[in-house]
Structures are given as C-alpha cells and as structure tokens.
C-alpha positions in Angstrom: 8.4 32.9 2.2 5.1 31.5 3.8 5.5 27.9 4.7 3.4 25.7 2.1 1.4 23.0 3.5 0.6 19.7 1.4 -3.0 18.6 2.0 -5.1 15.5 0.9 -8.2 16.9 -1.1 -9.5 13.6 -2.6 -9.0 9.8 -2.3 -10.6 6.9 -4.0 -9.6 3.2 -4.7 -10.9 0.4 -6.8 -12.3 -2.7 -4.8 -9.4 -5.2 -4.6 -9.6 -8.3 -6.9 -7.9 -11.8 -6.4 -5.2 -12.8 -8.8 -7.1 -14.1 -11.9 -10.2 -12.9 -10.2 -13.0 -10.0 -10.7 -10.4 -7.7 -12.2 -8.8 -10.1 -14.6 -10.1 -8.4 -17.4 -8.9 -5.0 -16.9 -5.7 -3.9 -18.4 -3.6 -2.3 -15.8 -3.6 1.1 -17.7 -7.3 1.2 -17.7 -7.8 0.0 -14.1 -5.6 3.1 -13.2 -7.2 5.3 -15.7 -11.0 5.0 -14.3 -9.5 5.6 -11.1 -7.9 8.8 -12.1 -11.2 9.8 -13.8 -13.1 9.0 -10.7 -10.9 11.0 -8.5 -11.1 14.0 -10.7 -14.8 13.9 -11.2 -15.6 13.5 -7.4 -13.2 16.4 -6.4 -14.5 18.4 -9.4 -11.1 19.9 -9.9 -10.3 21.6 -13.0 -8.3 19.2 -15.0 -6.2 21.8 -16.5 -4.6 22.8 -13.2 -3.1 19.2 -12.5 0.7 19.7 -12.4 1.6 16.1 -12.4 0.7 12.4 -11.9 3.0 10.0 -10.0 2.1 6.4 -10.0 3.6 3.6 -8.1 3.9 0.1 -9.9 6.2 -2.6 -9.0 6.1 -5.4 -11.7 7.1 -3.0 -14.7 7.0 -5.7 -17.4 4.6 -6.2 -20.4 1.4 -4.6 -20.0 2.8 -2.5 -17.0 5.8 -1.1 -18.8 6.6 2.1 -20.6 5.8 4.7 -18.0 2.3 3.2 -17.2 1.4 6.6 -15.2 1.7 8.6 -18.6 -0.6 5.9 -20.6 -3.1 6.0 -17.7 -3.6 9.8 -17.8 -4.3 9.5 -21.5 -6.6 6.5 -20.8 -8.5 8.5 -18.4 -9.3 11.0 -21.0 -7.2 13.8 -18.9 -5.5 16.6 -20.8 -2.5 15.5 -22.8 -0.6 18.4 -21.2 -0.6 16.6 -17.9 2.9 14.9 -17.4 3.1 11.7 -15.6 6.0 9.5 -14.0 6.1 5.8 -12.7 8.0 5.0 -9.4 9.1 1.7 -7.9 9.9 1.5 -4.2 8.5 -2.1 -4.1 5.6 -2.7 -1.9 5.7 1.0 -0.8 5.5 2.3 -4.4 2.1 3.9 -3.9 2.9 5.5 -0.5 6.2 6.8 -2.1 4.3 8.4 -4.9 2.3 10.2 -2.3 5.5 11.4 -0.5 7.0 12.7 -3.9 3.6 14.6 -4.4 3.7 16.2 -1.1 7.3 17.0 -1.2 6.9 18.6 -4.6 3.9 20.8 -3.2 6.1 21.8 -0.1 9.1 22.7 -2.3 6.8 24.9 -4.3 7.4 22.9 -7.3 3.7 22.0 -8.0 0.4 23.2 -6.7 -1.8 20.1 -7.4 -0.5 16.4 -8.1 -2.2 13.1 -8.2 -0.3 10.4 -6.4 -1.4 6.8 -7.2 -0.5 3.3 -7.7 -1.6 0.1 -9.6 -1.0 -3.3 -9.9 -2.4 -6.4 -12.2 -0.9 -9.3 -10.9 -3.3 -11.5 -12.9 -1.9 -10.0 -16.1 1.9 -9.8 -15.9 4.5 -12.5 -15.1 5.2 -12.9 -11.3 9.2 -12.1 -10.4 11.0 -15.2 -9.6 11.7 -13.8 -6.1 7.8 -14.3 -5.3 7.9 -18.1 -6.1 8.7 -20.2 -3.1 12.0 -22.0 -3.7 13.1 -20.1 -6.7 16.5 -18.6 -6.9 17.1 -14.6 -6.4 16.3 -12.9 -9.6 18.7 -11.3 -12.0 18.5 -7.9 -10.2 20.9 -9.2 -7.7 24.5 -8.6 -8.9 27.5 -10.6 -8.5 28.9 -8.0 -6.0 25.9 -7.7 -4.0 25.6 -11.4 -3.7 29.3 -11.6 -2.7 28.7 -9.0 0.1 25.7 -10.9 1.4 26.9 -14.5 1.0 26.4 -17.7 3.1 29.7 -17.1 4.7 29.1 -13.3 5.7 28.6 -11.8 8.8 25.3 -10.4 7.5 23.9 -13.7 6.1 22.9 -14.6 2.7 20.2 -12.7 0.8 16.8 -14.6 0.3 13.3 -13.9 -1.1 10.9 -11.9 1.0 9.0 -15.1 2.3 12.1 -16.9 3.5 13.2 -13.6 5.4 9.9 -13.6 7.2 10.9 -16.7 9.0 14.0 -14.9 10.4 11.6 -12.2 11.5 9.3 -14.4 13.1 12.2 -16.0 15.1 14.0 -12.8 15.9 10.8 -11.3 17.7 9.6 -14.2 19.1 6.4 -14.8 17.1 4.5 -18.2 17.0 2.6 -19.9 14.3 -0.7 -19.3 16.7 0.3 -15.8 16.9 0.5 -15.3 13.1 -2.8 -17.2 12.4 -4.9 -15.6 14.8 -3.6 -12.2 13.4 -4.7 -13.2 10.1 -8.0 -14.6 11.2 -8.6 -11.1 12.7 -7.6 -9.3 9.5 -10.3 -10.9 7.7 -12.9 -10.6 10.5 -12.3 -7.0 10.9 -12.4 -6.3 7.0 -15.6 -8.3 6.5 -17.3 -6.1 9.4 -16.0 -3.1 7.9 -17.3 -4.2 4.5 -20.7 -5.2 6.1 -20.9 -1.8 7.9 -20.2 0.2 4.7 -17.2 1.6 5.9 -15.3 1.2 2.6 -18.2 1.9 0.3 -17.4 5.8 -0.2 -13.9 5.2 -1.3 -14.5 2.6 -4.3 -14.4 3.5 -7.7 -17.3 2.4 -9.7 -16.2 -1.0 -11.6 -17.9 -3.2 -13.9 -16.8 -6.9 -14.0 -16.4 -6.6 -18.1 -14.6 -3.5 -19.0 -16.1 -3.4 -22.3 -19.6 -3.9 -21.0 -21.1 -0.9 -19.1 -24.2 -3.0 -18.5 -22.1 -5.9 -16.9 -22.3 -6.5 -13.1 -20.9 -3.9 -10.8 -18.1 -4.9 -8.4 -18.8 -3.4 -5.0 -16.4 -5.2 -2.6 -13.0 -6.6 -2.0 -12.8 -9.9 -3.4 -10.3 -11.8 -1.1 -12.1 -11.1 2.3 -13.4 -14.3 3.9 -16.5 -14.0 6.1 -15.9 -17.3 7.8 -12.3 -18.3 9.1 -11.6 -21.6 10.7 -8.6 -21.3 12.9 -8.3 -25.2 13.1 -8.3 -25.8 9.3 -5.8 -22.8 9.2 -3.5 -24.4 11.5 -3.3 -27.4 9.1 -1.8 -25.3 6.3 1.7 -26.4 5.4 4.5 -23.6 5.8 5.7 -22.5 2.5 9.4 -21.3 2.9 10.8 -23.5 5.6 9.6 -27.0 6.7 9.9 -26.0 10.2 8.7 -22.5 9.7 5.6 -20.7 10.6 4.6 -18.6 7.5 1.8 -20.0 5.3 -0.4 -18.9 2.4 -3.1 -17.8 5.1 -0.8 -15.6 7.1 0.6 -13.9 4.1 -0.9 -11.2 1.9 -3.0 -12.0 -1.1 -1.7 -11.7 -4.6 -4.0 -9.2 -6.0 -5.1 -6.5 -8.6 -6.2 -2.9 -7.9 -5.5 0.7 -8.1 -6.0 3.8 -5.9 -5.4 7.6 -6.2 -5.2 10.6 -4.0 -5.3 14.4 -5.0 -2.4 16.2 -3.1 -2.7 20.1 -3.2 -0.9 23.2 -1.5 -3.7 24.2 1.1 -3.9 28.0 0.0 -4.2 26.7 -3.7 -6.9 24.2 -2.7 -8.9 26.9 -0.7 -8.6 29.3 -3.6 -9.9 26.7 -6.0 -12.9 25.3 -4.2 -11.2 22.1 -2.9 -11.8 20.9 0.6 -8.5 19.9 2.7 -9.0 16.6 4.3 -5.8 16.0 6.1 -2.4 17.5 6.0 0.9 15.7 6.1 2.8 15.9 9.6 5.7 13.6 8.6 7.1 11.6 5.5 9.9 9.4 6.3 12.1 6.6 4.5 14.4 4.3 6.0 16.7 1.2 5.2 18.2 -1.7 7.4 19.1 -5.2 7.1 18.5 -6.6 3.4 18.5 -9.9 4.8 15.8 -9.9 7.4 14.2 -7.2 5.4 11.3 -6.0 7.4 12.8 -4.2 10.4 13.2 -0.9 8.6 9.6 -0.2 9.4 10.6 0.3 12.8 13.4 2.9 11.9 11.0 4.7 9.5 8.4 5.1 12.1 10.8 6.3 14.8 12.2 8.8 12.3 8.4 10.1 11.4 7.6 10.3 15.0 10.7 12.5 15.6 10.0 14.6 12.5 6.5 15.0 13.5 6.8 16.0 17.2 4.6 13.2 18.2 5.0 10.1 20.3 3.4 6.7 19.3 0.9 7.1 21.9 -0.4 10.4 20.4 -1.4 8.5 17.2 -4.9 7.5 16.9 -4.9 4.9 14.2 -1.8 2.9 12.9 -1.8 0.9 9.6 1.1 -1.4 9.0 1.1 -3.2 5.7 0.1 -7.2 6.4 2.7 -8.4 3.8 3.3 -11.1 6.3 1.3 -11.2 9.6 4.6 -11.0 11.6 5.1 -7.3 10.2 2.4 -5.8 12.1 3.0 -8.0 15.2 6.5 -6.9 15.2 5.8 -3.1 15.2 3.1 -3.4 17.7 5.4 -5.7 20.1 8.4 -3.0 19.6 6.2 0.0 20.0 3.6 -1.3 22.6 0.7 -0.6 20.2 -2.7 -1.4 21.5 -4.8 -3.9 19.4 -7.6 -1.2 19.0 -5.3 1.1 17.2 -3.7 -1.3 14.7 -5.2 -2.2 11.4 -8.7 -1.5 12.7 -10.4 -2.6 9.2 -8.2 -5.4 8.4 -5.3 -5.2 6.0 -3.6 -7.0 3.0 -4.0 -10.3 4.4 -7.8 -9.9 4.0 -8.2 -7.3 1.4 -5.2 -8.2 -0.8 -1.8 -6.6 -1.6 -1.8 -5.3 -5.4 1.9 -4.2 -5.0 2.1 -0.8 -6.4 -1.4 0.4 -5.2 -1.2 -0.7 -1.7 0.2 2.5 -0.2 -2.3 4.5 -1.8 -5.2 2.2 -0.9 -4.0 2.1 2.6 -3.6 6.0 2.9 -7.3 6.2 1.4 -8.6 3.8 4.1 -6.8 5.5 7.0 -8.0 9.0 5.9 -11.6 7.7 5.7 -11.4 6.2 8.8 -10.3 9.0 10.6 -13.0 11.1 9.1 -15.8 8.4 10.2 -14.3 8.2 13.8 -13.6 11.8 14.1 -10.1 10.9 15.2 -7.0 13.1 14.6 -3.8 11.3 13.8 -3.1 8.6 11.6 0.4 6.4 10.7 1.0 4.3 7.9 4.1 2.2 7.4 5.2 -0.3 4.8 8.1 -2.8 4.7 9.8 -3.2 1.3 12.0 -5.8 -0.4 15.6 -5.5 0.3 15.2 -3.7 3.7 13.5 -0.4 3.2 10.5 1.1 4.3 8.3 4.3 4.4 6.2 5.9 7.2 3.5 8.6 6.7 1.6 10.4 9.6 -1.3 12.7 8.6 -3.5 14.8 10.5 -7.4 15.1 9.9 -8.3 18.6 9.1 
C-alpha cells in the first residue's frame, strides 16, 4: 500500500477579540460556523466530500456544550451528512484537532477533514482554576490531590498561573525578561498587522452578527501599538506577591475561531485542491503536572526525532505565549535564535481563545512560511496538567 500523506490545503481564522470585546455578540457556534463556511468557500472544495469535522474547545459549558462542532457544521449550512466531534486537550485543543485529522488521513480512515477550534471566553463562565487565588476545580479528585499533596515528593497541584512562577524560578527568568518579551510580542504583532501579514488569513466578520451592514472587523483587538516598559514594570504580580507573572506578561483572555482543511495529497490533487504544506511530525508528551509547562520540551524533542530534523533545521518556531516564560524557557533550552521565535508576536498580544489557538497559530505559521519562502515550521503548545503538543510542517 502506498504511503498516504496528509497535507494542508486551506487555513483561515477570525480576528481575535478581547473578552467582552468586538466578538462578544457572536454565539460560539456561529463564530465557528462562519469560519467553516469561509474555509469551504475559499478552497472551493465540494462540501459533500468532507469526511469529518474535528473541533477543539476547552470550556465546554452553556453555549459551548453538546458537541459544539456538530452544531457549527449545521450553522455553517454544510451538508447534514457531515459528522463532527469536539475535543479537549486544554490550550492545545485546536492543535490536537489538526493532529487527529492528519492521523485519520494517514491511516486511510478519511480523505478530507476540517480541523478547527473555537472559544468564546466572553460568553461562558470562566473555570475557577483561571481565577487567581481560587481553589482547584472539582475535576481534581481526592486520589489525584493525595498523590500531589503539600507533603509529597512532587509538590502540590496548583493553577497554571501559580505554576508559571515555579517555571520562572527553575529556568532563571527575571521579571525584566518576561516584560521585554511581552513588549516584543505586541511590537511584532502590530508590525505584522500594519504590514498586512495577517490580512489574507482573516474571515470576514461583522461587529453585529445580525447586521451584515455593520462594521467589518479587520484586525486582532488586543494588540497594543505602543508599549511602555516602565509602566509594565509597575503592574502587580498576580499569583505570588514576590513573583514575576503579571497580566501584561500573560496571554489575553479572548474570543476567536480558526479552521484548516486537511486532505490526503493524492486526493487533493485529484479534486483540484492545492497542497500548501505537509506534516513532518505530530507529537504529544506529558511531564510534571505541578510545574505544568516543561512538556513542551519533551514534545519538541519527540517531534524532531520523528521528523529526522534538528532544531537548527527549523526555519520558524511558534511557542504559545500562555505566559512569557514558556517561549523563553524553550528558547533557552534549545538555543533558539530570536529571529526564528514567534516572529509575528503571539498570544500575549493577539490573544488566547483557548480551543482555537492551536489552529490559529498553525494558520499563522503556514502563511508566514509561504510569505517568506521558508520550508520548515514547528509549533508547540503547553497544556494544563502538564501535557503538550508539537507539530512540524514542511511548506510545499
């Protein structure tokens, strides 16, 4: 049997809105629905050929419950015959949706799959674990808590924000390091916006979903054109009085959606779809659930080994900016030069709609490889409780 190759043939994303900002009026199902619709329309794919839709979503509550992916397929006006499923791998959910789609194609279980993600953090209740000082949520069972208790060798489980301070200390990061990187995220994202680097990715969105004559949303809302490092340095720390993590050097709470069309390469070419990139490696790893962030190192090492590439072979590297310390940790560990890392900013500036970020980042990475005629791109995302995904793509 010939080896099947999974390729990306289309990728779009919405502008990212601040919490209770420009996308607050959009029901998350419709937010994803219009994204699916635009992906299909732009690629010109025959809708009846789509085998499945896989959507990442984290806060599966209220408007985001009940297999949101299936509701989005129907809201998009796609054929009722298209199945859909919603997955949760925390912040990497959109990236995991892509991995599942590519794996299904490589395994000859599907020929054409939409991988996507969505999160409306304006319209669903925030989990307790995302609130500074709040106790751990009910998903942490008595036995898990007992394994990671205050007196255990591993230490006590805590929310991600508190864990970020453990990471900062372990990897020798300073408050100045975190703040400078955060300012850099805004500077690069603003420069990319002004240069039009994101324009071709964006779904056509109106401020009022019920009024097609309302204002168009044409840019990510959270990017700040001017950053005052002196003012940033005065912000109080959030998770520890003597810590380093602040609201300014952490990802923004946001709304957004993104979607990619993944196909078998031979199938794509037979049906007039243009392969844009192929997958060189898909990996997932898990590590210490107390510090929570170090699995990005393990997942990246696994992906490089699977791909046969060294980190120096990679042209562009995207690390989710859940907290500024995460990309700084990875860059320090692997020796990544600054001009390869998050070249158009990241979630600190653009925002982090949890379930969609993986798909948004991959859309950005693909488009930047194409814009700069570079070849290899790597993307990695840390996830709550100590897991991480890494994906390596090769531009065709």
